[in-house]
DRENDO-1510 file (C-alpha; in Angstrom, 1 decimal, always signed):
<recs>
REC; n; res; u; v; w
REC; 1; UNK; +22.5; +144.6; +257.8 .
REC; 2; UNK; +23.8; +143.0; +261.0 .
REC; 3; UNK; +21.9; +140.9; +263.5 .
REC; 4; UNK; +23.2; +141.0; +267.1 .
REC; 5; UNK; +22.2; +137.8; +268.9 .
REC; 6; UNK; +24.7; +137.9; +271.8 .
REC; 7; UNK; +22.4; +139.5; +274.3 .
REC; 8; UNK; +19.0; +141.0; +273.6 .
REC; 9; UNK; +18.2; +140.4; +269.9 .
REC; 10; UNK; +18.8; +143.6; +267.9 .
REC; 11; UNK; +19.4; +144.5; +264.3 .
REC; 12; UNK; +21.4; +147.3; +262.6 .
REC; 13; UNK; +21.1; +148.6; +259.1 .
REC; 14; UNK; +24.1; +149.2; +256.8 .
REC; 15; UNK; +24.2; +152.8; +258.0 .
REC; 16; UNK; +24.4; +151.8; +261.6 .
REC; 17; UNK; +20.8; +152.7; +262.5 .
REC; 18; UNK; +18.8; +150.4; +264.8 .
REC; 19; UNK; +16.2; +148.1; +263.0 .
REC; 20; UNK; +12.7; +148.1; +264.5 .
REC; 21; UNK; +12.2; +144.4; +265.2 .
REC; 22; UNK; +8.9; +144.9; +267.1 .
REC; 23; UNK; +7.7; +143.4; +270.3 .
REC; 24; UNK; +8.6; +140.2; +272.2 .
REC; 25; UNK; +6.5; +137.9; +270.0 .
REC; 26; UNK; +8.0; +139.2; +266.7 .
REC; 27; UNK; +11.5; +139.0; +268.1 .
REC; 28; UNK; +10.8; +135.4; +269.2 .
REC; 29; UNK; +9.8; +134.5; +265.7 .
REC; 30; UNK; +13.0; +136.0; +264.4 .
REC; 31; UNK; +15.1; +134.2; +267.1 .
REC; 32; UNK; +13.4; +130.9; +266.2 .
REC; 33; UNK; +14.4; +131.3; +262.5 .
REC; 34; UNK; +17.8; +132.6; +263.4 .
REC; 35; UNK; +18.6; +129.6; +265.6 .
REC; 36; UNK; +17.9; +127.5; +262.4 .
REC; 37; UNK; +19.4; +129.9; +259.9 .
REC; 38; UNK; +19.6; +128.5; +256.4 .
REC; 39; UNK; +17.0; +125.8; +257.3 .
REC; 40; UNK; +13.2; +125.7; +256.5 .
REC; 41; UNK; +11.2; +126.1; +259.8 .
REC; 42; UNK; +7.7; +124.9; +259.8 .
REC; 43; UNK; +4.9; +127.3; +260.7 .
REC; 44; UNK; +3.8; +124.7; +263.4 .
REC; 45; UNK; +7.3; +124.8; +264.9 .
REC; 46; UNK; +7.3; +128.7; +265.1 .
REC; 47; UNK; +3.8; +128.7; +266.7 .
REC; 48; UNK; +5.1; +126.1; +269.3 .
REC; 49; UNK; +8.2; +128.0; +270.1 .
REC; 50; UNK; +6.7; +131.5; +270.2 .
REC; 51; UNK; +3.1; +131.0; +271.4 .
REC; 52; UNK; +3.3; +127.9; +273.6 .
REC; 53; UNK; +1.8; +129.8; +276.5 .
REC; 54; UNK; -1.3; +130.9; +274.6 .
REC; 55; UNK; -2.0; +129.7; +271.1 .
REC; 56; UNK; -3.6; +132.5; +269.0 .
REC; 57; UNK; -7.0; +132.0; +267.4 .
REC; 58; UNK; -5.4; +131.9; +264.0 .
REC; 59; UNK; -1.8; +130.7; +264.4 .
REC; 60; UNK; -0.9; +130.8; +260.7 .
REC; 61; UNK; -2.2; +134.3; +260.3 .
REC; 62; UNK; -0.2; +135.4; +263.4 .
REC; 63; UNK; +3.0; +134.0; +261.9 .
REC; 64; UNK; +2.3; +135.6; +258.5 .
REC; 65; UNK; +1.8; +139.1; +260.1 .
REC; 66; UNK; +5.0; +138.7; +262.1 .
REC; 67; UNK; +7.0; +137.5; +259.0 .
REC; 68; UNK; +5.6; +140.3; +256.8 .
REC; 69; UNK; +6.6; +143.0; +259.3 .
REC; 70; UNK; +10.1; +141.4; +259.8 .
REC; 71; UNK; +10.7; +141.5; +256.1 .
REC; 72; UNK; +10.4; +145.2; +256.1 .
REC; 73; UNK; +13.4; +145.4; +258.4 .
REC; 74; UNK; +15.7; +142.4; +257.5 .
REC; 75; UNK; +14.7; +142.3; +253.8 .
REC; 76; UNK; +12.5; +140.1; +251.8 .
REC; 77; UNK; +15.5; +138.6; +250.1 .
REC; 78; UNK; +16.7; +137.1; +253.5 .
REC; 79; UNK; +13.4; +135.9; +254.8 .
REC; 80; UNK; +12.0; +133.5; +252.3 .
REC; 81; UNK; +8.8; +131.5; +252.1 .
REC; 82; UNK; +9.0; +127.7; +251.8 .
REC; 83; UNK; +6.3; +124.9; +251.7 .
REC; 84; UNK; +4.6; +125.2; +255.1 .
REC; 85; UNK; +7.4; +127.3; +256.5 .
REC; 86; UNK; +10.0; +130.0; +256.2 .
REC; 87; UNK; +13.8; +130.1; +256.0 .
REC; 88; UNK; +16.1; +133.0; +257.1 .
REC; 89; UNK; +19.4; +133.4; +255.2 .
REC; 90; UNK; +22.2; +135.3; +256.8 .
REC; 91; UNK; +25.8; +135.5; +255.9 .
REC; 92; UNK; +28.9; +135.1; +258.3 .
REC; 93; UNK; +29.3; +138.9; +258.1 .
REC; 94; UNK; +25.7; +139.6; +259.1 .
REC; 95; UNK; +25.6; +137.8; +262.4 .
REC; 96; UNK; +27.8; +138.7; +265.5 .
REC; 97; UNK; +27.9; +135.0; +266.7 .
REC; 98; UNK; +29.9; +134.1; +263.7 .
REC; 99; UNK; +32.6; +136.6; +264.5 .
REC; 100; UNK; +32.5; +135.6; +268.1 .
REC; 101; UNK; +33.1; +132.0; +267.2 .
REC; 102; UNK; +36.0; +132.9; +264.8 .
REC; 103; UNK; +37.7; +134.9; +267.5 .
REC; 104; UNK; +37.2; +132.2; +270.2 .
REC; 105; UNK; +40.3; +130.2; +271.2 .
REC; 106; UNK; +40.7; +126.7; +270.1 .
REC; 107; UNK; +38.8; +124.1; +272.1 .
REC; 108; UNK; +40.1; +121.0; +273.7 .
REC; 109; UNK; +41.2; +118.1; +271.6 .
REC; 110; UNK; +42.3; +114.5; +272.2 .
REC; 111; UNK; +40.8; +112.3; +274.9 .
REC; 112; UNK; +39.7; +115.1; +277.1 .
REC; 113; UNK; +38.0; +116.9; +274.3 .
REC; 114; UNK; +36.2; +113.8; +273.2 .
REC; 115; UNK; +35.1; +113.1; +276.8 .
REC; 116; UNK; +33.8; +116.7; +277.4 .
REC; 117; UNK; +32.0; +116.7; +274.0 .
REC; 118; UNK; +30.2; +113.6; +274.9 .
REC; 119; UNK; +29.0; +115.1; +278.2 .
REC; 120; UNK; +27.9; +118.2; +276.5 .
REC; 121; UNK; +25.9; +116.3; +273.9 .
REC; 122; UNK; +24.3; +114.3; +276.6 .
REC; 123; UNK; +23.3; +117.5; +278.5 .
REC; 124; UNK; +21.9; +118.9; +275.3 .
REC; 125; UNK; +19.8; +115.8; +274.8 .
REC; 126; UNK; +18.5; +116.1; +278.4 .
REC; 127; UNK; +17.6; +119.7; +277.9 .
REC; 128; UNK; +15.8; +119.0; +274.6 .
REC; 129; UNK; +13.8; +116.2; +276.4 .
REC; 130; UNK; +12.8; +118.5; +279.3 .
REC; 131; UNK; +11.8; +121.3; +276.8 .
REC; 132; UNK; +9.6; +118.8; +274.9 .
REC; 133; UNK; +7.9; +117.7; +278.1 .
REC; 134; UNK; +7.4; +121.2; +279.3 .
REC; 135; UNK; +5.8; +122.1; +276.0 .
REC; 136; UNK; +3.6; +119.1; +276.3 .
REC; 137; UNK; +2.5; +120.1; +279.7 .
REC; 138; UNK; +1.8; +123.6; +278.6 .
REC; 139; UNK; -0.4; +122.3; +275.8 .
REC; 140; UNK; -2.3; +120.1; +278.3 .
REC; 141; UNK; -2.7; +123.0; +280.7 .
REC; 142; UNK; -4.0; +125.2; +277.9 .
REC; 143; UNK; -6.6; +122.7; +277.0 .
REC; 144; UNK; -7.7; +122.2; +280.7 .
REC; 145; UNK; -7.9; +125.9; +281.2 .
REC; 146; UNK; -10.1; +126.3; +278.2 .
REC; 147; UNK; -12.4; +123.6; +279.4 .
REC; 148; UNK; -12.8; +125.1; +282.9 .
REC; 149; UNK; -16.0; +127.2; +283.2 .
REC; 150; UNK; -14.0; +130.0; +284.9 .
REC; 151; UNK; -11.0; +129.9; +282.5 .
REC; 152; UNK; -12.2; +132.7; +280.3 .
REC; 153; UNK; -12.4; +135.0; +283.3 .
REC; 154; UNK; -8.7; +134.6; +284.3 .
REC; 155; UNK; -7.5; +134.6; +280.6 .
REC; 156; UNK; -9.1; +138.0; +280.1 .
REC; 157; UNK; -7.0; +139.7; +282.8 .
REC; 158; UNK; -4.1; +141.8; +281.4 .
REC; 159; UNK; -0.7; +140.1; +281.0 .
REC; 160; UNK; -2.3; +136.8; +281.9 .
REC; 161; UNK; -1.1; +133.9; +279.8 .
REC; 162; UNK; -1.9; +130.3; +280.4 .
REC; 163; UNK; +0.5; +129.7; +283.3 .
REC; 164; UNK; -0.5; +132.9; +285.2 .
REC; 165; UNK; -4.2; +132.4; +284.5 .
REC; 166; UNK; -4.1; +128.8; +285.6 .
REC; 167; UNK; -2.2; +129.7; +288.8 .
REC; 168; UNK; -4.7; +132.3; +289.7 .
REC; 169; UNK; -7.6; +130.0; +289.1 .
REC; 170; UNK; -6.0; +127.2; +291.1 .
REC; 171; UNK; -5.3; +129.5; +294.1 .
REC; 172; UNK; -8.7; +131.4; +294.1 .
REC; 173; UNK; -10.7; +128.2; +293.2 .
REC; 174; UNK; -14.3; +128.2; +291.9 .
REC; 175; UNK; -16.2; +128.1; +295.1 .
REC; 176; UNK; -17.9; +131.6; +295.3 .
REC; 177; UNK; -19.1; +131.0; +298.9 .
REC; 178; UNK; -15.5; +130.8; +300.1 .
REC; 179; UNK; -15.0; +134.5; +299.5 .
REC; 180; UNK; -18.3; +136.3; +300.0 .
REC; 181; UNK; -16.6; +139.7; +299.8 .
REC; 182; UNK; -13.5; +141.0; +298.0 .
REC; 183; UNK; -12.1; +141.9; +301.4 .
REC; 184; UNK; -12.2; +138.2; +302.4 .
REC; 185; UNK; -10.1; +137.3; +299.3 .
REC; 186; UNK; -7.7; +140.1; +299.9 .
REC; 187; UNK; -7.2; +139.2; +303.6 .
REC; 188; UNK; -6.5; +135.5; +302.9 .
REC; 189; UNK; -4.1; +136.6; +300.2 .
REC; 190; UNK; -2.3; +139.0; +302.6 .
REC; 191; UNK; -2.6; +142.0; +300.3 .
REC; 192; UNK; -4.8; +143.8; +302.9 .
REC; 193; UNK; -3.0; +145.1; +306.0 .
REC; 194; UNK; -3.7; +143.9; +309.4 .
REC; 195; UNK; -5.3; +146.5; +311.7 .
REC; 196; UNK; -5.2; +146.1; +315.4 .
REC; 197; UNK; -6.9; +148.4; +318.0 .
REC; 198; UNK; -6.3; +148.4; +321.7 .
REC; 199; UNK; -7.8; +151.3; +323.7 .
REC; 200; UNK; -6.4; +154.5; +322.0 .
REC; 201; UNK; -3.7; +152.6; +320.2 .
REC; 202; UNK; -4.2; +151.6; +316.7 .
REC; 203; UNK; -1.6; +149.9; +314.4 .
REC; 204; UNK; -1.7; +148.9; +310.8 .
REC; 205; UNK; +0.9; +146.2; +309.9 .
REC; 206; UNK; +1.8; +143.6; +307.3 .
REC; 207; UNK; -0.5; +140.6; +307.4 .
REC; 208; UNK; +1.8; +137.7; +308.2 .
REC; 209; UNK; -1.0; +135.2; +308.5 .
REC; 210; UNK; -2.1; +134.5; +304.9 .
REC; 211; UNK; -2.1; +132.1; +302.0 .
REC; 212; UNK; +1.5; +132.6; +300.7 .
REC; 213; UNK; +0.9; +130.9; +297.4 .
REC; 214; UNK; -2.2; +133.0; +296.7 .
REC; 215; UNK; -0.4; +136.2; +297.8 .
REC; 216; UNK; +2.5; +135.4; +295.4 .
REC; 217; UNK; +0.1; +134.6; +292.6 .
REC; 218; UNK; -1.8; +137.9; +293.0 .
REC; 219; UNK; +1.3; +140.1; +293.5 .
REC; 220; UNK; +3.1; +138.4; +290.5 .
REC; 221; UNK; +0.0; +139.3; +288.4 .
REC; 222; UNK; -0.5; +142.8; +289.8 .
REC; 223; UNK; +3.2; +143.8; +289.4 .
REC; 224; UNK; +3.3; +142.8; +285.8 .
REC; 225; UNK; +0.0; +144.5; +284.8 .
REC; 226; UNK; +1.8; +147.9; +284.9 .
REC; 227; UNK; +3.4; +146.7; +281.6 .
REC; 228; UNK; +0.1; +146.2; +279.9 .
REC; 229; UNK; -2.5; +148.4; +281.6 .
REC; 230; UNK; -2.3; +152.2; +281.6 .
REC; 231; UNK; -4.2; +152.6; +284.9 .
REC; 232; UNK; -2.0; +150.0; +286.7 .
REC; 233; UNK; +1.1; +151.8; +285.5 .
REC; 234; UNK; -0.1; +155.2; +286.7 .
REC; 235; UNK; -1.2; +153.6; +290.0 .
REC; 236; UNK; +2.1; +151.8; +290.6 .
REC; 237; UNK; +4.2; +155.0; +289.7 .
REC; 238; UNK; +2.2; +157.1; +292.0 .
REC; 239; UNK; +2.7; +154.7; +294.9 .
REC; 240; UNK; +6.5; +154.6; +294.2 .
REC; 241; UNK; +6.6; +158.4; +294.0 .
REC; 242; UNK; +5.0; +158.4; +297.5 .
REC; 243; UNK; +7.8; +156.4; +298.8 .
REC; 244; UNK; +6.4; +152.9; +298.8 .
REC; 245; UNK; +8.8; +150.1; +298.2 .
REC; 246; UNK; +8.3; +147.9; +295.2 .
REC; 247; UNK; +6.8; +145.0; +297.2 .
REC; 248; UNK; +4.5; +147.4; +299.1 .
REC; 249; UNK; +3.4; +149.0; +295.9 .
REC; 250; UNK; +2.7; +145.6; +294.4 .
REC; 251; UNK; +0.6; +144.6; +297.3 .
REC; 252; UNK; -1.5; +147.8; +297.2 .
REC; 253; UNK; -2.0; +147.3; +293.5 .
REC; 254; UNK; -2.8; +143.6; +294.1 .
REC; 255; UNK; -5.5; +144.6; +296.6 .
REC; 256; UNK; -7.2; +146.8; +294.1 .
REC; 257; UNK; -7.0; +144.2; +291.4 .
REC; 258; UNK; -8.5; +141.7; +293.9 .
REC; 259; UNK; -11.7; +143.8; +294.0 .
REC; 260; UNK; -11.8; +143.7; +290.2 .
REC; 261; UNK; -11.1; +140.0; +289.9 .
REC; 262; UNK; -13.6; +139.2; +292.6 .
REC; 263; UNK; -16.4; +141.2; +290.9 .
REC; 264; UNK; -15.7; +139.4; +287.5 .
REC; 265; UNK; -15.4; +136.1; +289.2 .
REC; 266; UNK; -18.7; +136.5; +291.1 .
REC; 267; UNK; -20.5; +137.6; +288.0 .
REC; 268; UNK; -19.0; +135.0; +285.8 .
REC; 269; UNK; -17.9; +137.6; +283.3 .
REC; 270; UNK; -14.4; +138.3; +281.7 .
REC; 271; UNK; -12.5; +141.5; +282.6 .
REC; 272; UNK; -13.6; +144.3; +280.2 .
REC; 273; UNK; -11.3; +147.4; +280.0 .
REC; 274; UNK; -14.2; +149.5; +278.7 .
REC; 275; UNK; -16.0; +148.8; +281.9 .
REC; 276; UNK; -13.0; +149.6; +284.2 .
REC; 277; UNK; -14.0; +153.1; +285.2 .
REC; 278; UNK; -10.7; +154.2; +286.7 .
REC; 279; UNK; -9.0; +153.1; +283.4 .
REC; 280; UNK; -11.6; +154.9; +281.3 .
REC; 281; UNK; -11.3; +158.2; +283.5 .
REC; 282; UNK; -7.5; +158.0; +283.1 .
REC; 283; UNK; -7.7; +157.6; +279.3 .
REC; 284; UNK; -10.3; +160.4; +279.0 .
REC; 285; UNK; -8.1; +162.8; +281.0 .
REC; 286; UNK; -5.1; +162.0; +278.8 .
REC; 287; UNK; -7.2; +162.4; +275.7 .
REC; 288; UNK; -8.1; +165.9; +276.8 .
REC; 289; UNK; -4.6; +167.0; +277.7 .
</recs>
């Protein structure tokens, strides 16, 4: 077996076939263990590194499931259980970074080498401090979002982790009277075009006057939903096939999502895919074909 860590994390079996390492979360678990290969990594540390944006309801179980599935690929003899944690054992011939380091030219030595190593270690210390503060802020944001009465609405949206859900909530707010209709929300966000009529002339143009932060939040959300929602993927692909640019397709998709978000927000209910009629129709059509 060989693990390829220089670039996207991949694995290859002894016969050269590609290992199935799973999705982003499972790969992140493997990466966390790989960075500390040979050391016992606590379950809490794995959860903090992998699920910092959205802690699962049962963190220990989530780690156990990921480890169990990884063992089927890298081997149970390499991925061992320890008290409150796990350890990954890999040899020098099983990791491409070892070969890369062995082939690298010799580094600086003497006074210049000492000076540069001191600078490097100082930068590493700064990065670690920043990462620790970022994780602390993420935990605080997670707690505040859970306490907000509308937090569950935005968390329920597809591809909405803590940061994205909090951003949408912060930009839309919790005053229902501010947006009496979904069109009011879409217009302020700039995802609805501006229509101007003068006599017989009628023009439909990009809405320049808008809340840029709200538009960016909605378009960022809408553009990523195609990676987690079958209807959003079909809608985006259809718009692109019609010749729409990526930003234009994102705005059109965001406008449709605005109507869904507004309805959930006004009714104080989370997004429910089983009540999303367009999604259900698409799934039924594909189930019949």
